[in-house]
Structures are given as structure tokens and as C-alpha cells.
C-alpha positions, 0 to 999 in steps of 0.5 A, a space after each residue: 875193682 884192681 888197685 891202679 895209680 894214675 899220674 897226671 903229668 909225665 915230669 920229673 916227679 911223674 918218673 921217680 913216682 912211677 919207679 919208687 911205686 914198684 920199688 916200695 912194692 905196688 903191684 897194681 896198675 900204674 899209668 902216666 897221663 901227659 900232655 907233651 908226645 914225649 916220655 918224662 923228660 931232663 928239663 936243666 939240659 933244654 937251656 944248655 947241653 942239648 940247645 947247642 946240640 951236645 945232647 940228644 933228644 934220647 938222651 934226656 930221656 929219665 927212664 928209657 922206653 924199655 923201663 916203662 915196659 919192664 916195669 908194667 907202666 902204661 904211658 898216656 902220652 900228648 893226652 890231656 886229663 880235663 877233669 878229676 871226679 873225686 867222688 867216682 874216683 876217675 879222671 876223665 880225658 879230653 876226649 871224654 874217655 873216662 879212666 878210674 883210679 884207687 890212687 891218684 898223683 899229680 905231677 903236673 909242674 909248672 908253665 913259663 910266666 908268659 908276658 904280652 909283650 907287643 909283637 911276642 908273637 913273631 917268629 924267632 920269639 920263644 920262651 924256655 919250658 919244654 922240648 918243643 920250645 927249645 926244638 924250634 929255636 935252632 933254626 934262629 940259631 947259628 954263628 954270627 946271629 943275634 939274641 937278646 934275653 929277656 930276664 936275668 934269671 938262671 935260666 937266662 943266663 944259661 941260655 946266654 952262655 949256651 949262645 955264646 959257647 955257639 958264636 952268637 951275639 947275646 943281650 940280656 934285659 933285666 927290669 930289676 937293678 942286677 942279675 939274680 936280684 932275687 936269688 942271690 946276693 948282690 957279691 953274686 950278681 956283680 961275679 955273674 955280671 963280671 963273667 958274662 961280660 968277660 965272655 962277650 954278654 951285654 948285660 943291661 939291667 934297669 931296662 924295660 921292655 917296650 916291645 919286639 919289632 920285626 914285621 913276620 920275624 923278629 927284627 929287634 927289641 924297643 927298650 923304654 928309654 927308645 933304645 932297639 936292639 938287633 935280634 935274629 932270637 929272643 928268649 922270654 924267661 920271667 919265671 914260671 907258675 904252677 899248674 894247679 888248674 886241674 886240682 883247683 877244679 877238682 876241690 884240692 887245697 891252693 895255697 900258692 900251689 897244691 897243698 900237701 902234708 909232710 906225707 904229700 897228700 892233698 886234702 883228699 888222702 887218696 891224691 898225693 901231689 909232688 914236684 913243682 905244683 906243690 906247696 909243703 911245710 919245710 921243717 928245716 926252714 918252719 915255713 910253707 915252701 913251693 920249689 921249683 927244682 929236679 931235687 924236690 920233685 925226686 925226692 918228694 915224688 918218693 915219699 908220694 909213692 911211700 905214702 900210696 903204698 901205705 908207708 908212711 915217711 916225713 918229707 923233710 929234705 934240705 933243697 938244693 939247686 945248680 946253674 951250669 955257666 962256661 966253665 962255673 959248676 954253682 952248687 946251690 944248698 939251702 935257701 938264702 932268702 930273707 939273708 942278713 948277712 953274707 960271708 964270702 970265701 975265695 975271690 969273687 972279684 977277681 977268680 972264678 971260683 968262691 963260695 957265699 955264706 947265707 946268714 939270718 939273724 946268726 944263723 946259716 941259712 944257706 951257700 952258693 959255691 961256685 966251683 967249690 965241691 967241697 963247700 957245697 958238701 959240707 954245708 949242705 951236711 951242716 944245714 942238713 943236721 944243724 952244725 954250728 959254724 964259725 964265721 972267721 974260720 969260713 972266712 979264710 980260704 987257707 984253712 980247711 971248709 970242714 974246720 969251719 963246722 963242728 957238731 952241736 
């Protein structure tokens, strides 16, 4: 049998993996099997530029259609894999068709976490994970209409900013005591609460949802305290869960995602995995991570492609992320979980530009940089190379940020 690499899941990781396979010299067949009817597309704009009509569907594509044709990459779209037969080295599709592979890659990503609120089946209630979700929301948006967003994480706040941009009334409901509580310091949460409030968003924290109300179409959201907030549109954004079921059924090791080694290999070395669905050991933070980011999907897919081509290279990338809201560009380098100290550079209480530097037991571990690209890039480099940090110079906004970091 000629060589054939099948990629399950038409995600960010899939697009990169297929491209990297060709770059690394894979001459065999490549097939991407995706259950959505679309070519791999960028997901971050779904809650931003595409949501408000600033980007077209074609502009979302990670690679143009002719890229796949030129590189002899087959796209099997709107097609679901029902199971993997590792012994026979083949995948079985939902229509019982079988495709043999020599190498297999799993890039199935993650899906939205769904909470069965009473009324969540009403028209006008959406989760924001895929292109179909967002396309369907357009009939419920417009100037003067009202939206309630359940969940004060990045997706919720990005969506709130987008809806305000088109003139909608927006309320954000967050069950915890502050927005972004799981991922940022209190100072950063307070900053985003202030900015969204200034932009006209009503943020309600420590608020539980009792039900989504309406007859056939959503009319409001009733909170646990009995208050009902009118709504023409409800967006639920309460996190995602990895798509690991097909891997688990095939007997691959699962540990908060598909467990992979530093070469993106599963416990079956003919099968690699990359992206949001995987759990890997990160040498920078010395712990296992499952990351939900474009950066991880892209960088890990490159490593997976090398592995498929027999070129073993360890994955050791620094995690980084971003979020666009209003005129704010938030760039995050590193992981702040477990921090015990935060140093603020700039005025987070009155301006729209500052950086928050996170430390754990004296070690610099992450930065949140809002409209501070220099702080982001300098910190990203320092986190990667292990430079020594001078906390006093970090806090002094009159000092060049580069002077706060020195080589060991």
C-alpha cells in the first residue's frame, strides 16, 4: 500500500499539519476528514470581525481552496469518522466506508460545553464555536436589539464588544465574583469591567441563571434572584471540552485530552495528535498542559508533521494568546495559573494601556499586555530564554522595558 496520512478533524491544526507534511517531504497521499462542510477556517474572528460583518466567509479560510489542490491534499468535508481500527490501520466513516492509512493524525479540537438551561432550545439562543453558529445569529442582531451573554470569559467579552459595536444593548452574566477570574489577576478583571462598563455593557457578577424565557423565540433571561433581563439574542460561552471520544474508543491514552509525548505521538506511534484535543508535557512549566489556542494548534501540528516524516523534534514552545476587544489588543505570553504576585506597569485604573507581570515564588511566569506590544515581545523572549527580571524596573513605566530583563 502506498503511504497515506489521514488527518481527522478539519481544524487549525489540520491545515497546518497538512501543509507541514508537504514541507517536510511527505510524498504520499494526504486526506483531511472533517465533519463540517467547510474547509479549515480561522475561529478567532467568529466572535469579532466575522460576527459584525467585517470579514467574509472566504476571508476566514486558513488556506485558499487552490492550496489543497496544488499540494494534492484531499478534503473529505461534511464527513464524520465513526471509529478507528488500529489493528487494520484504517478509519471507518459514518457511511461505513473504510480508508486505509499508514499514518494517522487526530486534530479534532474541542466543542462547546453545553449547560441545559431551561429554555436553551428557544430560537435566538446560541453557542459560539463554529461557523454555522455565527451565521445563524445574524438574523437576531441589529441596532437597538438586546443581547444577554452567559459567561464572562474571553469569548463572552469579545462577543459583548462586537455587539456593542453594532449598537446592541448587552448584558454579561458571570457566575463568579469577577470576569476572567480563572485566567487573570483581579487588576486585569477590574480593568475589563471598567472598559466594558464605559462602553455601555451591563456586567453582572455572582449572578446565576435560572432560566431562559420565551415562547418560541427567546425573550429574556431570568436570574436566580428573580430578575429578568430582556433579550432578543442569548449567547452562551462557558468553556469547551476536548473531542477525545474517537481516540478513547480506539484505545489511545486519555488524560484531560489525548495524551501525547514531546513528539506529538500517542501511545500508538503510528498515530499523532495536535491542538486543543491534546495533553502534552511542557518543559518550560514542567507540567502537563491542554491548551486551547491557535498558537499551540499551529506549533504542535508542525512537530506532528515532522514526526510523521521521521524527523523527531521535541515540542517546547511557550504558550501565548491574544484577545481583541474595542480598541484593546491584549497579548498574553506564558501561563499565569498559580501566581502569587502581580506587578502592574502603567495605569490600569484610568488608561487603556498597561501590562500585568505574574510571578510564582519569585519566578516570572507570564504577562498580560494591553496595548503594550513591546512589553509582550520582551516578556515572551524572556520567558523563553529564562532571563532574570528586575521587579523595580518592571513597575517603573519610565524605564525601558528591555532594561528590566538581563541574561543569566
